[in-house]
N, C-alpha and C positions, 0 to 999 in steps of 0.2 A: 311879436315874440310870446310865447308863453311864459308866464311867469310861474316860478314855482320854490315855495316855502320848504321844500323837502329835498334841495339841492345837496346837504349836506352830507345827505346817505343814502343811497338807493332800497335800505332797509328801514329806515327809520333811526334807532339810533343804533349803535356798535357794528356798523357794517361798511366797508368801502369796498373799491374795485383791488385793491391790493394787498387787502387782509391784513393790513395793519390796525392797527388803534387810534382812534384819534379823529374818524370823520374822513372824508375825501381831501388827500392834499393837495396842495395847487399844483398845477401843472406849470411846468417850464418850457413844453414843447408846443404849445398854441391848440391841443388836445384836448375836447372838452370832456366833464364828467356829470354836468348838470342834468338831468334828466330831462328838461324840458327842450335844452341844444342839442343832445343826441335824438330824441322824437322830430324836433324840426329837420334836423338833417338826413333822419330817415325816410322823413314827407319827401324833402326836394330831392334825394335820389331814385324814389320809387316812383315819383312825377317821369322823371326822366324817362326812366326804363320803362313804364309803361305806357309812355308816349310814343316809344320806340314801337312796343308792342299794338297797341291800338290802331297805329298808321298800317298795319296790314290786314286789318279787320273792315276799315274802311276803302283802302284800296282793292280787297275781294269784291266788295258789291260795285264799287265806280269803274273800275278800270283793267283789271289783273284779266279777267275772263276775255276781253279783248284782246290784251297786249302778249297773252301767255297761250291762251289755248284758242284760235281764231278761226279752227277748222270744226270744231264744234257747233250745234246748235243752239241757240240762245239760253235752253234751260241747261241741257248737257254741259255747257261752258260756265255758265252761274254755279252747278253743283261741283264742277273741277274745281273753279276757283274756290269755293267756301270750304274744298275739301283740302288745298294747300293752307288753308287758315287753320283747319281743325288739326292738321297734323301735328301742330307744335304742342299741341296737347300731349302726344305720345310722347315727346322728349322731355316735355315736363316733369313727369316722376321720376326719369333718368336723374335730369338735373337736380330735382330733390334729394333724391338718395345720395349722389356723387359727393355734392356740397355741403349737404347735411353730415355726411361722415366725417369729412375735414373741417367741417365749423363746429362739430361736439367734440374734436380732437384737438384739432390747432388752434383756431381764431376766427369767430362770428365774422368779426373785420375784413379780414385776407377775403374772405369767400365774397362778400356784399363788393369789393373792389373788383376783382375778377368777374363776376357777374355781370355787373355794369360795362366793363370792358366787350366781353362777348356779345353782349345785347349790341351797345354801340357799332363793332364791326360789321355785325351781321346786317342792322337795318342800314348802315351808308353802304355796304355792298350790295343791295337791294336796289337803291337808289341808282346805281352805274350799272345794272345786268341788264345787258341788250333782250330784246323781246323776241318771239318764235320769227318774226320777218326777217330777222338778222342771223340769227346762229340755229334756228330749227328747233327740233326736239331739246337740245342739251338746256333754251331757255327755259322751261317747265323743271327741267332737271334741275338747275342750281337754283332755281325758286324756292323748288322744295328744300334742297339740302342747308340756305341760307333761312329759312324758316324752322325748320329743326333748329339750327342753330339759335335763332333766338329763343325756342322755347326750351334748350337746356339751360342759356343761361336765366330767363325768367324763372326756372323752376327752381335755382337754389337765391334769388332773388326773396319772394316772399318770407320764407322761414327766417332770414338772416335780418330782415330790415324789421320786422316784427319783434325779432327775439332782442335785437339790440334796444330797441325802445321799452318793451316789458321789463327787460331783465336789469335797466338801469332805474327802474322806476317805481316810487313809495308803493311798499303792499296795498295800501288802501286807493290806488290810482291808477294800477295795472292795465284795467280796462281804457281810461282815457288818454294814456302816453302811448297805449297800441295802439289804438286807433287814429294817430297821426299819418303810419305808413300806411294805415288803408285808407286815408284821405286820397294817397296820392294816386291812387289809380281810377278813382273819376277824375281829379286834377289832369293824369296823363289823356282820358277821354275827351277832357274839355279842350288840350292843346291839340291834339290829333282833329277833332272835328273843328275846331275852328280855324286850323290850316289847312283843311281842305276844303272848306267853305271858302277861304280866301283863293285860293290857285282854281277852282272851279268854276272861279268867275270869269276864267280866261277863255277867249274864242275853243270851244268845242275841239276843234282839231288841234290847235296847241296844247291844250289841256290833255286830250289822250296820247298825242307823240311825244312829250315832255314834261309839260307841267307837274302831274303826277311824281313825277322824282324830287320834284324839290323837297317835300315833306321829310323825306327819306334823308337825304343830303344833309338839311340845316340840323339834324339829330347829334351831328357830330360834335357841334359848338355845345349845344345840353349837356350833350356826354362829358366833355371836359370841364364843365362848372359841377356836375356831379360828381365826377373824380375829386376834383379838390374838397368838396365839401367832406366827401367819407373817408378821404385821408385825414381825415383831423378828428375824427372818432376817437374816442380811446375803445379798448376793450371791453365785453361783457362783465360785467362785477360776479355774475352768477357762475361764468366759466370759470372767471379766476380763482374762485372760491372752488369748484370744483378740481380743477388741479392740485391747488394747495392741500386738501384733504383726500389726494391722489384717487381719485372715482371716477376717473376718465375710463371711458368703458374701450377697450380694445377693439370691439366690430359694433359700434349703436346699433344698427337695425337688427343684427341678432337680438341684441340685448333689450332694445324696444319691442321686438316681435315676442320676446319671450316673459315681459312682466306688463305688455301695456295692450294685447289684442281689443280688449273691448274697447279701448280708448282710440285705438286706430278706426275702427270701424266707424262709433259715434265722429271721430274728425273727419273721414271721408264724407260721410253723409250730411252733415250737418250744414252745408253751404249749399246742397244741390240744388236749393229754389231761390236761393240768392244768385247763385251764378247762372240760371236758365232764365232768371229774370232778366238780369245784366246785359244778358248777348241777344236776349228775344229785342230788347230795347234799343241797345245802342248797333247793332248789326241786323238781324232780321228786319228790323221795320225801316231800316234805313233803302232795303229792298221792295218791301210789301207796301208800304207808303205812297212813293209814286207809280204804281203801277197799279192799285186797287182804288187811289183816290185823287184828286186834284191836286195834291201838294207836290212838290219839285223837289230836287235832290236838297239844294240850296236849305230850303225850309226845312229839311226833316235834319237835318245837318246843324243847323243854328237851333232848333229844340232842343237836341241831343246836349249839346254845350250848356246850354241853359239848364236844364235837368242836372246835368254831372255836376256843374258849377255848383247849384244849390246844394247838391249832394254832397261836396266837399267839405260844405259848414256843417251840414245836419249830421255828418259822422262823429266828428269829438263831440256835439253836443249829445247826442242821443248815448253816447260812450259814458258821459257822468251820471244817466241814470242807473249804466249797466253796472259800475261802480256802487251805488247805493242800494240797489235792489237785486244783484244778483245777474249775471251773466247768463245762467242758465234759463231765469225766468223774461231777459229780453231777447233771447234766441227764439223761446218758444212764442212769445207776442208777435217778433219778426215775422215767423213763417205764416201765423196768422194773418198776420196784416197783408202780404205779400200775397197769398191766395186771395185773399178778398178784393185785392186790388187788380186781379187779370183781367175782368171783363170791365170794369171804366177806364182800363189802359185801352184797350181795342175799341170800346165807344167813342171815346175821346178823339183818337188817329183818324177813326171812320168818316167825322164829320168834314174831313177833307181843309179843314182851315188851319192857319199858320197858329190860332192860339188856341187851337182843340187839339195840336199835335205839343204846342209848351204844356198845355195841360195832361196829356199822355204821360210827358216825360217829368214832369211833375211827382205825379203819382207813383211813377216807376220808380225813380232816384230818390230825393229825400224823403218823400213820404215811405215806401216799401222797403226799398232797399238798403237804404241806411241802417235799419234799425236790427236788421243780423249781421250786415258787413261792419259795425262800428262795434260789436261786440264779440266777434268772429275771433279777433286776433289773441283776446285775453284769453278768450273761450278754450281755444285750442290749445293755446301755450301751458294751457291749465291744467290739459288732461296727459303730459307727460313732466317726467322728473328730469331737471336741467343739462344730466348727463348723456341723455338721448332726447332732447329738446328740439332738437334743431333738425335731426332727423326724423323723429315723430311729426313736428310740424310740417315739415316741409313734405314729406308723402302722403299725408293728409290731405294738404290745400289741394296739391297737383294733381292727387290720384282722383280726388273729389271734383277739381276740373277736368280732368279728361272724362270723365262718364256723366259729366255734365255740360260743362260751360262749351265744349268744341264741337259736341255734337248738335247744340241746341237749334243755331241757324238754318241747318241742313235738316232734322228735324220739323223745322216749323216751315222750310219749304215745300218738303211732303207732304204734310200734312195738309196744307192748304191747297198744291197742286189736285190732291187725290180728293177731298173733297168740296174744295171752291169753295169753302169757308173760315173764316177766322177763328170762328167757335172753337174749333178741335185744338189750334193752337193755345188758347186761351186756356182750354181745360188739360193741356198740357203743363203748361205754368200750374195752374191749381195743385194738381197731383203730384207735382217735384217738389213743392212746398209742404203738404202733409207728411211727404216721405221725411222729409228735412227734422219735419214736427217730433215725429217717430222716435227717430234717433237720437235728440235731443234729449227727450222725456226721459231715456234710458241712462243721462251720465247723473253720477253722483260724486264727481269730483270735482266740480268748480262750486260749489256751496260754501266750501270753507278753506280748504289745503292753498290752493295756490294766491288764494285771495288774501291768506292772513300771513303768509311766511312765504320766503322765499327759497333759498337754494335745500335749505335745512327741514323738510318736511318728511 
């Protein structure tokens, strides 16, 4: 558990969640106001939710095309399966808008609990869903609907988890504490990759018929753990201060568009490079490597798990530098590092060896991905005022995911199929990161205001 010398006040001296003087009062209901405990709880809940989310991406590559699109040829089946993976990204901005609206008006905490419940129910239902051979065309239709529910739930997850950590944090440690829910994303990838690595060791006929369902079904246990932890959190102190000062926006989305158009554009595009990298590495390479090299799917899954596990550790460490040297600076450095990493990632994976695959994932995750992603929670949060922050941060992150994360595996498949070369895929990754860097360059809010102050900016 992280130690926190600032636990007595999330804003340094004089601030507390209740709005009363004298620092944070002792809780009698078991809930915590300690920034370190809130950040750790956000990490656990985010890990569970993204475990559920990433299960689908792995299954889309390994099994869903045969289970739900058996009448299509292999390439069309793969594209159809990846399309069901991508459809969640269409639902995520809508989830971000609705969860953000109520998160800004009513409660950050309640929205986090609801998003986790929605994700858990949808994931468990996918594990029970009959295949095409059993119920025909209803199977892919229900699969898409459940994936939409997953996307809607995770659309409200990121903004709430990040803001609970950031808004409980002392002013000069917002990037560090905000990075803990960010670490939950690769942690979810580690769990999903390891569970699928274990179940795919089963005889192939058993894995394809029922073994692939196990990771989806066991998510129910993880969701219960996440709910127990989230229900013990206190409400955001900055939202409490907004309510106390009667500054709650009647329509947060309209208020955000009125006051923060530039911030919204920067928030949407600042992560397109990092998102593209993450989904090329964790989804596309799982399809590419076994087809183009001598690697098998188990080796690639294990390599992804190793790289993502190191990413979990790297993210909070990088965030320390973001607090010291500036979030905008670290975002620019990260975009450049990721652009430079594109070719080495493919060179390493093309060795066709397990060590090469591990090296590729180390370059992709802890070396490149962590720099931008560790900083992005504090950076995006700092673009918006507290009364519209859940809405602004959620829409920024989710629309950015819609235009970058969701299409990345499909675009990569089409580029490789068209040119029969990995080079266009690598250049696509370079271009995405250069675009992100251009938008970050024009940010003028993260140099001082949010770094130095909380609600009263």
